[in-house]
C-alpha positions as CSV (number, residue, x, y, z in Angstrom):
1,M,96.3,212.3,89.0
2,S,96.2,210.3,85.8
3,A,95.8,211.2,82.2
4,S,92.3,209.7,82.2
5,G,90.5,212.5,83.9
6,G,91.9,212.9,87.4
7,A,91.4,209.2,88.7
8,V,94.0,207.7,90.9
9,S,95.0,204.0,92.0
10,S,95.1,203.4,95.7
11,P,98.2,201.4,97.0
12,T,96.2,200.2,100.1
13,A,92.8,199.0,100.9
14,Y,90.3,201.4,102.7
15,L,88.1,198.8,104.1
16,P,89.2,195.9,106.2
17,A,89.5,192.4,104.9
18,G,86.8,190.0,105.5
19,L,84.1,191.7,103.6
20,P,82.4,189.9,100.8
21,R,84.1,190.5,97.4
22,P,82.0,191.9,94.7
23,V,81.5,189.8,91.6
24,P,79.7,190.5,88.4
25,E,76.2,189.1,88.3
26,P,75.6,185.7,86.8
27,D,73.8,187.3,83.7
28,G,76.9,189.3,82.9
29,L,75.1,192.6,82.8
30,D,77.5,194.5,85.2
31,T,80.7,192.6,83.8
32,P,81.7,195.8,81.8
33,Y,81.7,197.9,84.7
34,W,84.0,195.6,86.8
35,E,86.3,195.3,83.9
36,G,86.4,199.1,83.6
37,T,87.2,199.4,87.3
38,R,90.3,196.9,86.6
39,A,91.3,199.1,84.0
40,G,91.2,202.3,85.9
41,E,88.0,203.4,84.1
42,L,84.6,204.6,85.5
43,R,82.0,203.0,83.1
44,V,78.2,204.0,82.8
45,Q,75.6,202.7,80.7
46,R,74.4,204.8,77.7
47,C,71.5,204.2,75.5
48,R,72.5,204.3,71.9
49,D,68.9,205.2,70.8
50,C,68.3,208.2,72.9
51,G,71.6,209.0,74.5
52,A,70.5,208.9,78.1
53,W,73.0,207.9,80.6
54,Q,71.8,205.6,83.5
55,W,73.1,203.8,86.7
56,G,72.6,201.0,87.9
57,P,73.1,198.5,85.1
58,E,69.8,197.6,83.3
59,W,69.0,195.6,80.2
60,I,66.5,198.4,79.1
61,C,66.9,202.2,78.9
62,H,65.0,204.2,81.7
63,R,64.1,206.9,79.3
64,C,63.0,205.5,75.8
65,L,62.6,201.7,76.9
66,G,65.1,200.8,74.2
67,F,67.2,197.8,74.5
68,D,70.3,199.1,72.7
69,L,72.5,200.0,75.7
70,A,76.3,200.4,75.7
71,W,79.0,201.0,78.3
72,A,80.9,204.1,78.0
73,A,84.1,205.3,80.0
74,V,83.3,208.6,81.6
75,E,85.4,211.2,83.5
76,P,86.0,209.8,86.9
77,R,85.0,213.2,88.6
78,G,81.9,214.4,90.2
79,R,80.3,216.4,93.0
80,I,79.0,215.2,96.3
81,Y,75.2,215.2,96.0
82,S,74.6,213.6,99.5
83,W,76.5,212.0,102.2
84,E,76.1,209.9,105.5
85,R,78.6,209.3,108.2
86,A,78.1,205.5,109.0
87,W,78.6,204.8,112.7
88,H,77.2,201.3,113.0
89,P,78.8,198.3,111.2
90,V,76.7,196.8,108.5
91,H,78.8,193.7,108.3
92,P,81.0,191.7,111.0
93,A,84.2,192.8,109.2
94,L,83.4,196.5,110.0
95,K,82.9,195.8,113.8
96,D,86.0,198.0,114.6
97,H,86.1,200.0,111.5
98,G,84.0,203.1,112.0
99,P,82.8,205.6,111.4
100,Y,83.2,206.0,107.7
101,I,81.7,208.2,105.1
102,V,79.4,207.1,102.4
103,V,78.9,209.6,99.5
104,L,76.4,209.8,96.6
105,V,78.3,211.4,93.7
106,E,76.8,213.0,90.9
107,L,78.5,212.6,87.6
108,P,78.1,215.7,85.4
109,H,79.9,214.1,82.4
110,A,77.5,211.2,82.5
111,G,74.0,213.2,82.3
112,G,74.1,213.7,86.2
113,V,73.7,209.9,87.1
114,R,74.5,209.3,90.6
115,V,76.8,206.5,92.1
116,V,77.6,205.5,95.7
117,G,81.0,205.1,97.3
118,N,83.2,205.8,100.2
119,L,84.8,209.0,100.8
120,L,88.6,208.5,101.7
121,G,90.3,210.5,104.3
122,D,89.5,211.4,107.9
123,P,86.2,209.8,108.7
124,L,85.5,212.9,110.9
125,Q,86.3,215.3,108.2
126,P,83.8,217.9,107.2
127,V,81.7,217.0,104.1
128,E,80.0,219.6,102.0
129,I,77.2,218.9,99.4
130,G,78.6,220.1,96.1
131,A,82.3,219.3,97.0
132,A,84.3,218.2,94.0
133,V,85.6,214.5,94.1
134,A,87.7,212.3,91.9
135,A,87.4,208.4,91.7
136,V,90.3,206.4,93.4
137,F,90.4,202.9,92.1
138,E,91.3,200.4,94.8
139,P,92.5,197.0,93.4
140,H,92.2,193.9,95.3
141,E,94.3,190.9,94.1
142,D,91.8,188.1,95.7
143,P,93.2,185.0,94.3
144,K,89.6,183.6,93.8
145,A,88.5,186.7,91.9
146,A,90.4,189.9,91.5
147,F,88.3,193.2,91.6
148,T,88.7,196.9,92.0
149,L,86.5,199.2,94.1
150,V,85.8,202.6,93.2
151,Q,86.3,205.0,96.2
152,W,86.1,208.8,96.1
153,R,88.5,211.6,97.2
154,K,88.0,215.3,97.8
155,T,89.9,217.5,95.1
156,G,91.1,221.0,95.5
């Protein structure tokens, strides 16, 4: 556990090599998110006008339609809101890597926004709605463009 709210860094990759690497959008909108993951932070947008949290990245506030959005580091902990055990590969690199568990995590410290990620551990583990999870930052030192993925691990 780290002092930043319980997130940990992962020494190994959860997913196999060969998947497309995520990169910031050309317009730069999600760059602060990816910079945050590299720093071991989970960042979410927040409107400076009305205070609403939102995910995914947008140029306009979903609540007040304002344009004054900022990125804020939030506690990298949440609860499983929904989940799916994926058995069929969605990319050729995942052909022999399955099943795996995809979770929708609700972030109570960010207005309840929900983010998607993989649940680490046994792919056949039982999963409960409402289970507590913490972010795991998985760095990839790709020579073309380094990036860090946010995965999730159940907590006690």
